[in-house]
Structure formats: structure tokens, C-alpha cells
C-alpha positions in Angstrom: -1.0 4.9 -11.1 -3.8 6.8 -10.0 -5.0 9.1 -7.5 -8.4 10.4 -5.9 -10.3 11.8 -3.2 -12.8 9.2 -2.4 -10.3 7.1 -0.1 -10.3 3.5 0.3 -13.9 3.3 -1.0 -12.7 4.7 -4.3 -9.6 2.3 -4.3 -11.3 -1.0 -3.7 -12.5 -1.5 -7.2 -9.1 -1.1 -8.7 -7.8 -3.9 -6.6 -7.8 -7.2 -8.8 -7.2 -10.8 -7.9 -4.5 -10.8 -10.4 -2.6 -7.9 -9.6 -0.1 -6.7 -7.1 0.4 -3.0 -6.4 1.4 -0.4 -3.8 -0.6 2.4 -2.5 -0.2 5.4 -0.4 -3.3 6.7 1.5 -3.5 9.9 3.1 -6.1 10.2 6.1 -7.0 13.6 7.3 -7.9 13.6 11.1 -8.4 16.9 12.5 -5.7 19.1 11.9 -3.1 16.3 10.9 -2.7 14.0 8.0 -1.7 10.4 8.6 -0.1 8.1 5.7 -0.9 4.3 5.3 1.4 2.4 2.8 -0.3 -0.4 1.5 0.9 -3.5 -0.5 -1.8 -5.3 -2.3 -1.0 -8.8 -3.5 -4.1 -10.3 -5.4 -5.3 -13.9 -4.3 -4.2 -15.1 -7.9 -0.9 -13.5 -8.2 1.9 -16.3 -8.5 4.6 -17.0 -5.9 7.7 -15.4 -8.3 5.6 -12.3 -8.7 4.8 -12.1 -4.8 8.4 -12.6 -4.1 9.3 -9.5 -6.5 6.7 -7.3 -5.0 8.1 -8.1 -1.5 11.6 -7.1 -2.6 10.5 -4.0 -4.1 8.8 -3.2 -0.9 11.8 -3.7 1.0 13.7 -1.4 -1.2 10.7 1.2 -1.1 10.7 1.2 2.6 14.6 1.6 2.8 14.8 4.3 0.3 11.9 5.9 2.6 13.8 5.4 5.7 16.8 7.3 4.1 14.9 10.2 2.9 12.6 10.6 6.0 13.5 9.4 9.7 11.3 7.9 11.1 9.5 6.6 8.3 7.0 8.8 6.9 4.3 6.2 7.1 1.7 5.9 10.2 0.7 2.3 9.3 2.3 -0.2 6.7 -0.3 -2.7 5.7 -0.2 -5.7 3.7 -3.1 -7.7 2.5 -4.6 -9.6 -0.1 -8.3 -9.3 0.9 -10.0 -6.4 2.4 -12.2 -9.0 4.3 -9.5 -9.1 6.5 -10.2 -6.1 8.2 
């Protein structure tokens, strides 16, 4: 778990091929703040761990939708490589 103020550029070195994690990025745009929910599943993460992460993701989004309607995220992003974007 961590936090920072450097945005995606600060987060990228923390993303490992062998790990899976969730991240919440807040992006200030003018006077408003937008939230991006990121699911990172590294390319070398096993299939069983990938399945568990996807189950956790579904539960996290379910809880978020119960506590906030509509979902508090402006973008939900799932990736294993930032080269895709």
C-alpha cells in the first residue's frame, strides 16, 4: 500500500510483472477531481491468482456501488502493460 503525488509516472516503477494490485488515482482537472480505478495484473501472474484478483475486483466494485451511486470512479482500467495505452 502506498500513496504519492507524482501520478502515473510515480506509480509505474512499482508495477511488477509478478504482482497483481489495485490502485486508485485521483486526477485534478480544473476545479474538479476525477477518479480512476486501476487493476494491474502483471504478465507473469499465474492463472489462479488472476482469477482471485478478478473476484476481489468484482467485490470491490459491488461494495463501491452500494456505498456510492453511481460508482465513484470516472474510469475503470484493467491492464497488464502500460504499453497498451
